[in-house]
KERO-226807 format. One record per residue (C-alpha): residue in one letter; x, y, z. Coordinates in steps of 0.02 Angstrom, whole numbers, plus 50000, padded with zeros to 5 digits. Each point is the difference from the previous one (the first is absolute). Layout:
// residues N
AXYZ ...
// end
This chain:
// residues 448
M470775394049827 S501795005849974 K501454987950000 K500805009850143 Y498434998350108 T499864981549959 L501804997450053 F499655009450161 L498524988750039 I501024984349966 L501395006050115 S498755004750135 V499224982749993 L501714991750008 V500515010650150 A498364996050089 C500234981449967 N501795001050062 D499465008850160 S498624987350030 E501214985549977 N501305008050114 R498735001250141 Q499874981149999 F501744999350080 D500525004450177 L501675007249946 I500855004149835 I501815005249982 A500035008749832 H501355003149869 T501414993750109 N501694991549978 L499834981750047 I501364988950074 D498974984250017 G501244989250099 T500234986749865 G501645007249938 K499215006749839 E500495017249936 M498965014650064 P498535005349889 T499385017950013 N498265007849996 V499214984850083 N498354999450097 I499734988150145 Y498184996550048 I499614993050174 K498374992950065 D499694990750164 G501874999350033 I500394991649833 I500855006849844 K498594998449873 K500755007949846 I501585007949933 D499915010449840 R500605015949915 Q498335008249961 E499635018250037 V499385002250179 N499165015850062 G500155006050179 G498844994950140 E499944997150187 N500664982349977 V501385004849877 I501825003450046 D500965009649869 G501554989249979 S500735009349852 T501525005650099 K500034984650113 Y500754982649998 V499024985050063 M500774983750062 P499354985250103 G499995000650189 L501634993550072 F500354984150099 D501284998550140 C500304981350011 H501004999250161 V499215009350145 H499944999150190 T498805013250061 S499125008450144 Y498505001849891 E498985013650088 E501465012149987 D500734994249834 F498494996649888 P499615018449962 K501835002449952 F499954985649877 I498485007549914 H500745017550003 Y501464993549897 G498934989849880 V500374983050075 T498284992149982 S500524982050040 I501224992550125 F500654982750039 V500284997350186 T501294986450031 G499714996750185 G500635009850149 G499985001250187 S498225006950005 C499244988249872 T498734989650092 N498504993549902 D498965014150075 Y501295012949948 Y500024993349822 K498105000549994 A499965018050059 M501215004649861 R499004990749869 D498365007950056 L500735017449991 G500784996449831 N498384993149927 Q499065016450019 D500335016049902 S499305013950111 L501495001050118 P501745000749923 A500724982450004 P500884988649875 R499384982849952 V500824987050112 F500754983549946 H500984990050129 T500914984150044 S499834989250154 Q500945004650155 H501874996349994 F500494981749996 T501715000050083 M500934991450144 E500185005150180 G501445011950031 R500235003949817 H499585013849876 P498965010650021 V499574996650182 K501815001550058 T500595013049875 Y498515011250040 A499624994850178 S498285005450060 P498654994150121 N498825000449850 W500714983549938 V498744987850074 E500054982049943 G498394994649917 E499415018049979 T501335010449909 V501284986349964 F500104981249981 Y501584990950060 L500494984449904 R500754987350121 D499884984649892 T499364995749827 L498554989750068 Q499075015250066 I500095009549834 E498504991249923 A498865005650143 L500675017949998 V499745002049813 R498244992950017 E499655012550140 V500535015649903 S499204993949837 S498295003650075 E500415018649998 P499905011049842 I501885000149973 L500985000649838 G501244987350067 I501254995250136 K501325012450058 L501564989350024 T501545007950079 I501524990549938 E501315013350030 D501275001950138 G499635018550025 P500505015749906 H501155005850139 P500614994150172 P499484990450098 I500244987649858 V499054983850030 S499964982949916 R499064997749838 M498494988949992 P500494982049956 Q499634994449823 Q498834985950052 F498875012550089 I499945011149845 N499594985349888 K498624994150116 V499165017150011 Q500005001449811 K499274982449981 E498615002950126 A499595017149927 E499754991949829 Q498824987350080 H498895014350059 G500085010249840 L501175013050076 E501655007349945 V501515003850109 F500755017450012 A501804997950056 H501085012650092 V501774998349930 S501465012150011 D501494991849914 N500484987849863 E500034984850114 E498245003050061 L499465002949821 A500674982749954 M499064992350148 A498365007949944 V500234994549819 E500434982350055 A498334999250090 D499115006549843 I499385015850086 Q499225011949874 N500005016650094 L501485009450073 V499645015850101 H501765007549997 F501265002849864 T501235010250104 G501484989250053 V500024989249843 D501375002449870 L499784990649836 D501875001249963 Y500234986450131 V498504989249954 S500394984249902 D499384998249822 S499014984650048 L499105009250140 L499655014849887 Q499244988449871 E498864992650132 I499435017550047 Y499685004549818 N498994984049973 D498945001450157 S499085016549965 I500445006850172 D499215015950070 W501335010550087 V499825016250100 T501385013249984 T500145008950172 L501515010649949 M499375012950123 L500864990050135 D501675005249925 K499475018249994 S499274999550176 F501674994450072 Q500815015549924 Y498685012950048 P500935007550151 L501465004749886 Y498895010349883 P498955012750098 E499465007949835 W498944984649964 I498735005250131 E499845017649929 V499014994549847 P498355009949999 A498974984649954 L500624991550159 R499875015250111 E498195003249952 V499484984150092 Y501364995750126 S500495010950148 E501645003550087 T499674986450128 D500024987149859 F501835004149967 E500654999950179 D501064984549972 M501045008549866 N501265006650126 S499984985650124 E501674991850036 G499334982749964 Y499355003949827 Q501535010349956 F501074985050046 R498894988349897 A500165011549849 N501895001150011 D500134981250027 Y498944997049845 V501065011749894 Q501604991750059 F499294982949956 M499505005949825 K501715007849972 E500824983450035 Y498704989949904 L500085011049844 K501865003850020 L499755018949993 D500855014050098 T498415010350012 I498174995149994 Q498495009549939 L498204994249990 K500144995349816 N501454988150037 T498934989950119 I498514999549881 A500614998949819 F500684982250005 Q498374993950079 V498925008649869 E501084992049866 D499634983150077 I498135003950012 Q500005004749815 Q500864983549960 L498674990450095 L498615009649912 N500794996049832 H499894981550044 G498175000250050 V500115002550189 N498555010650063 M500895013850096 V498875010350113 L500255016150098 G500014999450190 T500865010150135 D499984990450166 T499035014450076 G500024998950189 N501885001950015 T500795016450052 F500165012949859 I498814990449887 F498515011850002 P498294992349961 G499405005449828 Y501445011749960 A501274985850002 L499184991549850 H500415015549897 E501784999050066 E500064981849946 M499535005449824 Q501325013750003 L501314987150050 M499524989749848 E500215015149889 L501655004250085 G500594982649952 G499545002849818 M498254992549982 D498735008049883 P498555008950089 L498694991049895 L500664983350063 I500185006450178 I498155004550003 K499564982649938 L500984992350146 G498965010350121 T498324996649918 L499644985449883 N501464989150056 A499475002650180 A498204995649960 K500624983949918 M500924995250160 M498415003550101 K499004989449874 V498835014649962 D500665005849830 D498284996149927 K499305014050110 L501425011950045 G501715005949946 S499615008449834 I498785012549927 E498974989049884 V498164997749965 G499184988750129 K501285003050138 I499745008850166 A500345018749989 D501505002250115 L501055013749922 I501055015550029 V499845016749909 L501695008849986 N500465017949955 E501674995449919 N500604986349884 P500774985350096 L500794993549839 A501095015749994 S500554996850180 I499314986850116 S500065012850141 N498485007949917 T498944986050075 L500025011350153 T499085014149907 I498324992650050 D498435009749958 R498724986750049 V499954982150061 V498534989149946 K499594983650085 N498534989349948 G499455014149886 K499905012850140 I501155014850028 Q500894997350166 E500355012850135 R501855004350010 I500945007150149 K499945019150005 
// end
């Protein structure tokens, strides 16, 4: 037998063994560029093997084609994204989240959020045949009558005991926390703030905040506080609250060193929501709605408010405020974002777990698409794309207490991931070049 024929037989056997092994998996993404969500540099020529919704193996062996193999040689793979501040009309919005690779969301209350509404969202998110993100959520809002958000965003949907709980005295808080603790919530949504815009209301008294935090601890729950300025930040930290669902409105230049040190020491989880700043400015920049990746999903009716007198006034009022606050004659988007990203980077450098979120549900914050805008704002402010992706994946999973299962592409974790056509490390806007979205190991249907 010739040496050439012997070599041929050996290679044939190896190929056959490789094919047999590959058929053991439901899906293989072969020879791809992997951004795993941990912040590590991107390796190339990587294979990801998925079985029963779980990442079973990652290697760099030769993989031949097959029905279950995706050629990833020109692709970039990253974890599915989290949006960690969402208010949603789920039947309409869920397919949009999946279309844009947002495979997990954190719903922080809202005017529709009864227990039945939450359950319907969870049930839809727990399956993988219809396009829907995984759903994590808080309790209904704990607030006070006539305050934010029930006065700021007046609606008949605010029904006490169903979509909102009013705190009238500290004695009732124990029973309310006990009541919501029976539901599968991540924690208590506590609205401290006086409102992001008129009508401005009174802040929640400190003794109420302290009591909610104390009772939440007794029931193994955390508190997720709604703050929008430095004073409310100080109130939350005084109560030892570990989760803040807004960064917008805080300016570390005016936070005392002692308060900053408390924040650094407490391992706080903090959601960015810089999209609020961009959303206020949307009517001044009609070119923002002409982006193809937005237009492919959203229709003209979704942009009707762009030219309304009320939103034009709000935009101009916001710009005038920022001119005065930043002492500038003219304002562009970067001016309103850069100083906040600098602060976020400072917090990250001191161990604060910063997490991406958009406050979807507000005008000009488009479900799914807005999370990509949030990432672009981070890049506009000078943050490295590799770190930005970590904020929207592994950091978010840590805040949701599921980083052992989600948030990164590692062996043993659930296969929620996005396949991209372009490199997001070259420009974070390339996260919009989505080829496929995988949730629970299954390729999801995207909007056509």
